[in-house]
C-alpha positions as CSV (number, residue, x, y, z in Angstrom):
1,M,3.1,21.5,-12.4
2,N,3.6,17.9,-11.1
3,M,4.5,15.5,-13.9
4,V,3.6,12.0,-12.6
5,N,4.1,10.0,-15.7
6,T,4.5,10.7,-19.6
7,G,1.8,12.9,-20.6
8,L,0.0,13.1,-17.2
9,V,-0.1,16.5,-15.2
10,L,-1.6,17.1,-11.9
11,R,-2.1,20.8,-11.1
12,E,-4.4,23.4,-9.7
13,L,-7.0,24.6,-12.1
14,N,-6.5,28.1,-13.5
15,G,-9.1,30.5,-14.5
16,V,-13.0,30.5,-14.8
17,A,-13.0,28.4,-17.9
18,E,-11.4,25.6,-16.4
19,L,-13.7,25.9,-13.3
20,K,-16.6,25.8,-15.5
21,H,-15.3,22.9,-17.3
22,A,-15.0,21.1,-13.9
23,E,-18.8,21.8,-13.6
24,W,-19.5,19.8,-16.8
25,F,-16.8,17.1,-15.6
26,Q,-18.9,16.5,-12.2
27,K,-22.0,16.0,-14.2
28,E,-20.3,13.3,-16.3
29,V,-19.1,11.3,-13.1
30,W,-22.3,11.9,-11.0
31,G,-25.1,12.1,-13.5
32,K,-26.7,15.3,-14.8
33,D,-29.2,15.2,-12.1
34,D,-26.5,15.6,-9.3
35,P,-25.9,19.3,-8.7
36,P,-22.3,20.0,-9.3
37,D,-20.2,22.5,-7.2
38,N,-20.4,25.6,-9.4
39,S,-17.3,27.6,-10.8
40,D,-18.2,30.9,-8.7
41,L,-18.1,28.9,-5.6
42,M,-14.9,27.1,-6.3
43,L,-13.2,30.3,-7.5
44,A,-14.0,32.0,-4.4
45,I,-12.8,29.0,-2.2
46,Q,-9.6,28.8,-4.3
47,H,-8.9,32.5,-3.5
48,E,-9.4,31.8,0.2
49,G,-7.0,29.0,0.4
50,G,-8.8,26.0,-1.0
51,L,-7.4,23.5,-3.5
52,V,-9.2,22.8,-6.8
53,A,-7.0,20.6,-8.8
54,G,-7.3,18.3,-11.8
55,A,-5.4,15.6,-13.6
56,F,-4.7,16.1,-17.3
57,K,-3.5,14.3,-20.3
58,D,-2.8,16.1,-23.7
59,G,-4.9,18.8,-22.3
60,R,-8.2,16.8,-21.4
61,M,-9.2,16.6,-17.7
62,L,-9.3,13.1,-16.4
63,G,-9.7,13.6,-12.9
64,F,-10.8,16.5,-10.5
65,L,-10.4,17.2,-6.7
66,F,-11.9,20.1,-4.6
67,G,-10.9,20.8,-1.0
68,F,-11.7,23.7,1.2
69,P,-10.2,25.1,4.4
70,T,-12.0,24.5,7.8
71,S,-12.2,26.4,11.1
72,Q,-9.0,25.0,12.1
73,P,-5.9,26.0,9.9
74,H,-4.1,22.6,9.9
75,I,-7.2,20.9,8.6
76,Q,-8.6,20.6,5.2
77,H,-11.9,19.0,3.9
78,S,-11.8,17.1,0.9
79,H,-15.2,17.6,-0.7
80,R,-15.0,16.0,-4.1
81,L,-12.9,13.6,-5.9
82,A,-13.9,12.3,-9.4
83,V,-12.4,10.4,-12.2
84,H,-13.9,10.2,-15.7
85,P,-15.7,6.9,-16.2
86,D,-13.3,6.2,-19.4
87,S,-10.2,6.9,-17.4
88,R,-10.7,4.6,-14.5
89,G,-8.1,1.9,-13.9
90,M,-5.3,4.4,-14.3
91,G,-4.5,5.2,-10.6
92,L,-5.8,8.7,-11.0
93,G,-7.7,8.8,-7.9
94,V,-4.7,7.8,-5.6
95,K,-2.4,10.0,-7.7
96,L,-4.6,13.3,-6.8
97,K,-4.7,12.4,-3.3
98,W,-0.9,12.1,-2.9
99,F,-0.9,15.6,-4.9
100,Q,-3.2,16.9,-2.4
101,R,-0.9,15.6,0.4
102,D,2.0,17.5,-0.9
103,W,0.1,20.7,-1.4
104,C,-1.4,20.6,2.0
105,L,1.9,19.9,3.8
106,A,3.7,22.6,1.8
107,R,1.1,24.9,3.4
108,G,1.1,23.5,7.0
109,I,-1.9,21.5,6.7
110,T,-1.4,18.1,8.5
111,L,-4.9,16.5,8.4
112,V,-7.4,16.1,5.6
113,R,-11.0,14.8,6.1
114,W,-13.7,13.7,3.9
115,T,-16.8,11.5,3.7
116,F,-17.6,8.5,1.6
117,D,-20.1,5.8,1.2
118,P,-18.9,2.7,3.3
119,L,-20.9,0.4,0.9
120,R,-18.4,1.5,-2.0
121,R,-15.6,-1.1,-2.4
122,I,-13.4,1.0,-4.8
123,N,-13.6,4.1,-2.6
124,A,-13.0,2.1,0.8
125,N,-9.8,0.6,-0.9
126,L,-8.7,4.0,-2.0
127,N,-9.5,5.8,1.3
128,I,-8.4,3.2,3.8
129,A,-6.2,0.7,2.1
130,R,-4.2,2.7,-0.3
131,L,-4.1,6.0,1.5
132,G,-3.8,5.0,5.2
133,G,-7.1,7.0,6.3
134,T,-8.8,5.9,9.5
135,A,-12.6,6.0,10.4
136,S,-14.6,6.3,13.7
137,T,-17.4,8.4,12.8
138,Y,-20.6,7.3,10.9
139,Y,-23.1,9.8,9.7
140,Q,-26.6,8.3,9.0
141,D,-28.3,9.6,5.9
142,Y,-25.8,12.5,5.7
143,Y,-27.2,14.2,2.4
144,G,-30.9,13.2,2.7
145,E,-32.4,11.8,-0.2
146,M,-30.0,12.0,-3.4
147,V,-30.2,11.5,-7.0
148,G,-28.0,10.1,-9.9
149,I,-25.8,7.1,-9.0
150,N,-26.8,7.5,-5.3
151,A,-30.4,7.4,-5.5
152,G,-32.6,4.6,-3.8
153,I,-30.8,4.2,-0.4
154,P,-30.1,6.4,2.6
155,S,-27.1,8.5,2.0
156,D,-24.9,7.1,4.9
157,R,-21.3,8.1,5.0
158,L,-18.2,7.5,6.8
159,L,-15.9,10.4,7.9
160,V,-12.2,9.7,6.9
161,D,-9.4,11.2,9.0
162,W,-6.1,11.3,6.9
163,S,-3.4,12.2,9.2
164,L,-0.7,13.4,6.5
165,T,2.3,12.8,8.9
166,A,1.2,9.4,10.4
167,P,3.9,6.7,10.0
168,R,1.7,4.4,8.1
169,V,0.6,7.3,5.7
170,E,4.4,8.2,5.1
171,A,5.2,4.7,4.5
172,L,2.4,4.3,2.0
173,A,3.5,7.5,0.3
174,K,7.1,6.4,0.0
175,D,6.5,2.4,-0.9
176,G,2.9,2.0,-1.5
177,Q,2.9,-0.6,1.7
178,A,2.5,-0.3,5.2
179,A,1.3,-2.5,8.2
180,V,-2.2,-1.7,9.5
181,C,-1.7,-1.9,13.2
182,D,0.9,-3.5,15.7
183,T,-1.8,-5.7,17.4
184,V,-4.9,-7.0,15.9
185,E,-5.9,-9.4,18.7
186,N,-9.2,-7.9,19.2
187,A,-10.0,-7.1,15.5
188,L,-13.2,-7.0,14.0
189,T,-14.1,-7.6,10.3
190,L,-17.1,-5.9,8.6
191,E,-18.0,-7.2,5.1
192,I,-19.8,-5.1,2.4
193,P,-21.3,-5.9,-1.2
194,E,-18.9,-6.3,-3.8
195,N,-20.4,-3.9,-6.3
196,L,-23.1,-1.5,-4.8
197,D,-24.1,-0.1,-8.3
198,N,-24.9,-3.6,-9.5
199,L,-27.0,-4.3,-6.4
200,L,-28.8,-1.0,-6.7
201,A,-29.8,-1.8,-10.3
202,S,-30.8,-5.5,-9.4
203,N,-32.2,-5.5,-6.2
204,L,-32.8,-2.2,-4.4
205,E,-34.5,-4.1,-1.3
206,V,-31.3,-6.0,-0.5
207,A,-29.2,-2.9,-1.2
208,V,-31.3,-1.0,1.6
209,S,-31.0,-3.9,3.8
210,E,-27.1,-4.1,3.4
211,R,-27.1,-0.3,4.0
212,L,-28.9,-0.7,7.4
213,R,-26.6,-3.9,8.4
214,V,-23.6,-2.1,7.7
215,R,-24.8,1.1,9.6
216,E,-25.9,-0.9,12.7
217,E,-22.7,-3.1,12.9
218,M,-20.2,-0.1,12.2
219,A,-22.1,2.3,14.6
220,S,-22.0,-0.4,17.4
221,A,-18.2,-1.1,16.9
222,F,-17.7,2.7,17.1
223,T,-19.5,3.2,20.3
224,K,-17.3,0.4,21.8
225,G,-14.0,2.3,20.9
226,Y,-13.2,0.5,17.6
227,K,-12.1,2.5,14.6
228,V,-11.7,1.5,10.7
229,V,-7.9,1.0,10.1
230,G,-7.9,-1.4,7.1
231,F,-10.0,-2.7,4.2
232,D,-9.3,-5.9,2.0
233,A,-10.6,-5.3,-1.5
234,E,-10.5,-9.2,-2.3
235,T,-12.9,-10.0,0.7
236,C,-14.7,-6.7,0.7
237,C,-14.0,-6.6,4.5
238,Y,-13.2,-3.6,6.8
239,L,-10.7,-4.1,9.5
240,L,-11.6,-2.6,12.9
241,T,-9.4,-2.3,15.8
242,S,-8.9,-0.4,19.1
243,C,-5.2,0.0,18.5
Protein backbone atom coordinates (compact mmCIF):
# COMPACT_ATOMS: atom_id res chain seq x y z
CA MET A 1 0.00 0.00 0.00
CA ASN A 2 1.07 3.56 -0.69
CA MET A 3 0.19 6.19 1.90
CA VAL A 4 -0.10 9.51 0.08
CA ASN A 5 -1.36 11.63 2.97
CA THR A 6 -3.19 11.11 6.24
CA GLY A 7 -6.05 8.69 5.76
CA LEU A 8 -5.58 8.33 2.01
CA VAL A 9 -4.42 5.00 0.57
CA LEU A 10 -3.65 4.19 -3.06
CA ARG A 11 -3.58 0.47 -3.84
CA GLU A 12 -4.64 -2.28 -6.21
CA LEU A 13 -8.18 -3.57 -5.79
CA ASN A 14 -8.38 -6.91 -4.05
CA GLY A 15 -11.06 -9.50 -4.70
CA VAL A 16 -14.37 -9.73 -6.51
CA ALA A 17 -16.29 -7.61 -3.99
CA GLU A 18 -14.07 -4.59 -4.59
CA LEU A 19 -14.18 -5.11 -8.34
CA LYS A 20 -17.99 -5.26 -8.24
CA HIS A 21 -17.99 -2.07 -6.21
CA ALA A 22 -15.86 -0.50 -8.96
CA GLU A 23 -18.69 -1.22 -11.42
CA TRP A 24 -21.08 0.84 -9.28
CA PHE A 25 -18.42 3.51 -8.87
CA GLN A 26 -18.10 3.96 -12.64
CA LYS A 27 -21.86 4.50 -12.92
CA GLU A 28 -21.70 7.15 -10.21
CA VAL A 29 -19.08 9.04 -12.21
CA TRP A 30 -20.22 8.61 -15.82
CA GLY A 31 -23.95 8.05 -15.38
CA LYS A 32 -26.07 4.95 -15.13
CA ASP A 33 -26.56 4.76 -18.91
CA ASP A 34 -22.82 4.49 -19.59
CA PRO A 35 -21.83 0.79 -19.48
CA PRO A 36 -19.11 0.17 -16.87
CA ASP A 37 -16.26 -2.28 -17.24
CA ASN A 38 -17.54 -5.35 -15.43
CA SER A 39 -15.84 -7.14 -12.55
CA ASP A 40 -15.24 -10.39 -14.49
CA LEU A 41 -13.34 -8.52 -17.20
CA MET A 42 -11.29 -6.52 -14.69
CA LEU A 43 -10.48 -9.64 -12.68
CA ALA A 44 -9.20 -11.52 -15.73
CA ILE A 45 -7.12 -8.57 -16.94
CA GLN A 46 -5.72 -8.01 -13.46
CA HIS A 47 -4.59 -11.64 -13.35
CA GLU A 48 -2.95 -11.21 -16.77
CA GLY A 49 -0.85 -8.24 -15.73
CA GLY A 50 -3.26 -5.31 -15.81
CA LEU A 51 -3.66 -2.64 -13.16
CA VAL A 52 -6.94 -2.11 -11.32
CA ALA A 53 -6.40 0.40 -8.54
CA GLY A 54 -8.28 2.75 -6.27
CA ALA A 55 -7.88 5.68 -3.94
CA PHE A 56 -9.44 5.01 -0.55
CA LYS A 57 -10.07 7.12 2.53
CA ASP A 58 -11.45 5.52 5.68
CA GLY A 59 -12.30 2.45 3.61
CA ARG A 60 -14.34 4.37 1.03
CA MET A 61 -13.35 4.37 -2.65
CA LEU A 62 -12.88 7.91 -3.92
CA GLY A 63 -10.97 7.21 -7.14
CA PHE A 64 -10.53 4.40 -9.64
CA LEU A 65 -7.95 3.52 -12.32
CA PHE A 66 -7.93 0.65 -14.82
CA GLY A 67 -5.10 -0.14 -17.25
CA PHE A 68 -4.30 -3.22 -19.27
CA PRO A 69 -1.37 -4.75 -21.18
CA THR A 70 -0.87 -4.17 -24.91
CA SER A 71 0.83 -6.16 -27.66
CA GLN A 72 4.11 -4.51 -26.61
CA PRO A 73 5.31 -5.46 -23.10
CA HIS A 74 6.71 -2.00 -22.37
CA ILE A 75 3.40 -0.24 -23.11
CA GLN A 76 0.25 -0.16 -21.00
CA HIS A 77 -3.11 1.21 -22.15
CA SER A 78 -4.81 3.22 -19.40
CA HIS A 79 -8.51 2.74 -20.00
CA ARG A 80 -10.32 4.37 -17.07
CA LEU A 81 -9.57 7.11 -14.56
CA ALA A 82 -12.41 8.32 -12.36
CA VAL A 83 -12.84 10.45 -9.26
CA HIS A 84 -16.14 10.49 -7.38
CA PRO A 85 -18.04 13.77 -7.90
CA ASP A 86 -17.98 14.62 -4.19
CA SER A 87 -14.21 14.06 -3.95
CA ARG A 88 -12.96 16.30 -6.73
CA GLY A 89 -10.48 19.04 -5.93
CA MET A 90 -8.33 16.73 -3.79
CA GLY A 91 -5.82 15.96 -6.53
CA LEU A 92 -6.83 12.30 -6.61
CA GLY A 93 -6.56 12.01 -10.38
CA VAL A 94 -2.93 13.07 -10.47
CA LYS A 95 -2.12 10.95 -7.41
CA LEU A 96 -3.55 7.87 -9.08
CA LYS A 97 -1.53 8.55 -12.23
CA TRP A 98 1.74 8.87 -10.30
CA PHE A 99 0.82 5.63 -8.52
CA GLN A 100 0.33 4.08 -11.96
CA ARG A 101 3.73 5.36 -13.07
CA ASP A 102 5.49 3.78 -10.09
CA TRP A 103 3.59 0.53 -10.61
CA CYS A 104 4.49 0.40 -14.30
CA LEU A 105 8.17 1.27 -13.87
CA ALA A 106 8.50 -1.49 -11.28
CA ARG A 107 7.36 -3.92 -13.99
CA GLY A 108 9.45 -2.62 -16.89
CA ILE A 109 6.62 -0.63 -18.47
CA THR A 110 7.92 2.72 -19.75
CA LEU A 111 5.04 4.10 -21.86
CA VAL A 112 1.38 4.50 -20.97
CA ARG A 113 -1.28 5.51 -23.50
CA TRP A 114 -4.88 6.58 -23.12
CA THR A 115 -7.53 8.65 -24.84
CA PHE A 116 -9.43 11.68 -23.59
CA ASP A 117 -11.88 14.24 -24.88
CA PRO A 118 -9.81 17.19 -26.14
CA LEU A 119 -12.61 19.62 -25.23
CA ARG A 120 -12.49 18.82 -21.51
CA ARG A 121 -10.30 21.43 -19.81
CA ILE A 122 -9.79 19.52 -16.54
CA ASN A 123 -8.64 16.40 -18.37
CA ALA A 124 -6.34 18.34 -20.67
CA ASN A 125 -4.76 20.09 -17.70
CA LEU A 126 -4.16 16.78 -15.91
CA ASN A 127 -2.94 14.76 -18.89
CA ILE A 128 -0.77 17.35 -20.61
CA ALA A 129 0.19 20.05 -18.09
CA ARG A 130 0.44 18.16 -14.81
CA LEU A 131 1.61 14.74 -16.05
CA GLY A 132 3.69 15.77 -19.06
CA GLY A 133 1.88 13.70 -21.65
CA THR A 134 2.05 14.57 -25.34
CA ALA A 135 -0.35 13.92 -28.21
CA SER A 136 -0.09 13.70 -31.96
CA THR A 137 -2.97 11.34 -32.82
CA TYR A 138 -6.58 12.50 -33.18
CA TYR A 139 -9.48 10.03 -33.41
CA GLN A 140 -12.73 11.24 -34.94
CA ASP A 141 -15.90 9.93 -33.27
CA TYR A 142 -13.81 7.24 -31.56
CA TYR A 143 -16.60 5.51 -29.61
CA GLY A 144 -19.47 6.39 -31.92
CA GLU A 145 -22.66 7.74 -30.35
CA MET A 146 -22.41 7.89 -26.56
CA VAL A 147 -24.83 8.34 -23.67
CA GLY A 148 -24.55 9.83 -20.20
CA ILE A 149 -22.31 12.87 -19.75
CA ASN A 150 -20.87 12.41 -23.26
CA ALA A 151 -24.19 12.42 -25.11
CA GLY A 152 -24.93 14.87 -27.88
CA ILE A 153 -21.63 15.41 -29.71
CA PRO A 154 -19.22 13.19 -31.66
CA SER A 155 -16.92 11.21 -29.36
CA ASP A 156 -13.62 12.60 -30.68
CA ARG A 157 -10.55 11.68 -28.65
CA LEU A 158 -6.88 12.57 -28.35
CA LEU A 159 -4.39 9.74 -27.80
CA VAL A 160 -1.95 10.63 -25.01
CA ASP A 161 1.59 9.25 -25.03
CA TRP A 162 2.98 9.30 -21.50
CA SER A 163 6.69 8.48 -21.62
CA LEU A 164 7.39 7.58 -18.01
CA THR A 165 11.14 8.20 -18.22
CA ALA A 166 11.07 11.39 -20.30
CA PRO A 167 12.98 14.25 -18.61
CA ARG A 168 9.88 16.43 -18.36
CA VAL A 169 7.83 13.64 -16.78
CA GLU A 170 10.62 12.85 -14.32
CA ALA A 171 10.82 16.53 -13.37
CA LEU A 172 7.06 16.76 -12.87
CA ALA A 173 7.10 13.61 -10.75
CA LYS A 174 9.80 15.12 -8.55
CA ASP A 175 8.90 18.81 -8.31
CA GLY A 176 5.55 19.27 -10.02
CA GLN A 177 7.10 21.71 -12.51
CA ALA A 178 8.98 21.36 -15.79
CA ALA A 179 9.70 23.31 -18.94
CA VAL A 180 7.54 22.43 -21.92
CA CYS A 181 10.09 22.71 -24.72
CA ASP A 182 13.51 24.22 -25.41
CA THR A 183 12.17 26.23 -28.33
CA VAL A 184 8.69 27.51 -29.08
CA GLU A 185 9.54 29.77 -32.02
CA ASN A 186 6.98 28.11 -34.28
CA ALA A 187 4.49 27.22 -31.58
CA LEU A 188 0.75 27.11 -32.20
CA THR A 189 -2.02 27.63 -29.67
CA LEU A 190 -5.48 26.10 -29.87
CA GLU A 191 -8.28 27.31 -27.60
CA ILE A 192 -11.09 25.11 -26.27
CA PRO A 193 -14.30 25.95 -24.36
CA GLU A 194 -13.91 26.66 -20.66
CA ASN A 195 -16.61 24.20 -19.57
CA LEU A 196 -17.87 21.58 -22.02
CA ASP A 197 -20.60 20.27 -19.70
CA ASN A 198 -22.14 23.73 -19.31
CA LEU A 199 -21.99 24.23 -23.06
CA LEU A 200 -23.66 20.88 -23.72
CA ALA A 201 -26.46 21.81 -21.33
CA SER A 202 -26.97 25.36 -22.59
CA ASN A 203 -26.21 25.27 -26.31
CA LEU A 204 -25.68 21.90 -27.96
CA GLU A 205 -25.32 23.48 -31.41
CA VAL A 206 -22.34 25.55 -30.28
CA ALA A 207 -20.83 22.53 -28.51
CA VAL A 208 -20.95 20.54 -31.76
CA SER A 209 -19.51 23.51 -33.67
CA GLU A 210 -16.61 23.71 -31.21
CA ARG A 211 -15.99 20.00 -31.57
CA LEU A 212 -15.70 20.31 -35.33
CA ARG A 213 -13.49 23.42 -35.14
CA VAL A 214 -11.02 21.82 -32.74
CA ARG A 215 -11.07 18.61 -34.80
CA GLU A 216 -10.13 20.50 -37.97
CA GLU A 217 -7.44 22.69 -36.37
CA MET A 218 -5.79 19.91 -34.40
CA ALA A 219 -5.82 17.34 -37.19
CA SER A 220 -4.36 19.94 -39.55
CA ALA A 221 -1.55 20.75 -37.10
CA PHE A 222 -0.73 17.05 -36.63
CA THR A 223 -0.53 16.60 -40.39
CA LYS A 224 2.08 19.37 -40.48
CA GLY A 225 4.25 17.62 -37.87
CA TYR A 226 3.10 19.42 -34.74
CA LYS A 227 2.21 17.73 -31.47
CA VAL A 228 0.52 18.79 -28.26
CA VAL A 229 3.15 19.46 -25.59
CA GLY A 230 1.42 21.84 -23.19
CA PHE A 231 -1.87 23.16 -21.87
CA ASP A 232 -2.74 26.40 -20.07
CA ALA A 233 -5.81 25.91 -17.89
CA GLU A 234 -6.33 29.66 -17.38
CA THR A 235 -6.55 30.49 -21.08
CA CYS A 236 -7.93 27.05 -22.05
CA CYS A 237 -5.27 26.76 -24.75
CA TYR A 238 -3.21 23.83 -25.98
CA LEU A 239 0.38 24.48 -26.99
CA LEU A 240 1.59 22.64 -30.07
CA THR A 241 5.18 22.61 -31.25
CA SER A 242 7.35 20.73 -33.69
CA CYS A 243 10.20 20.27 -31.16
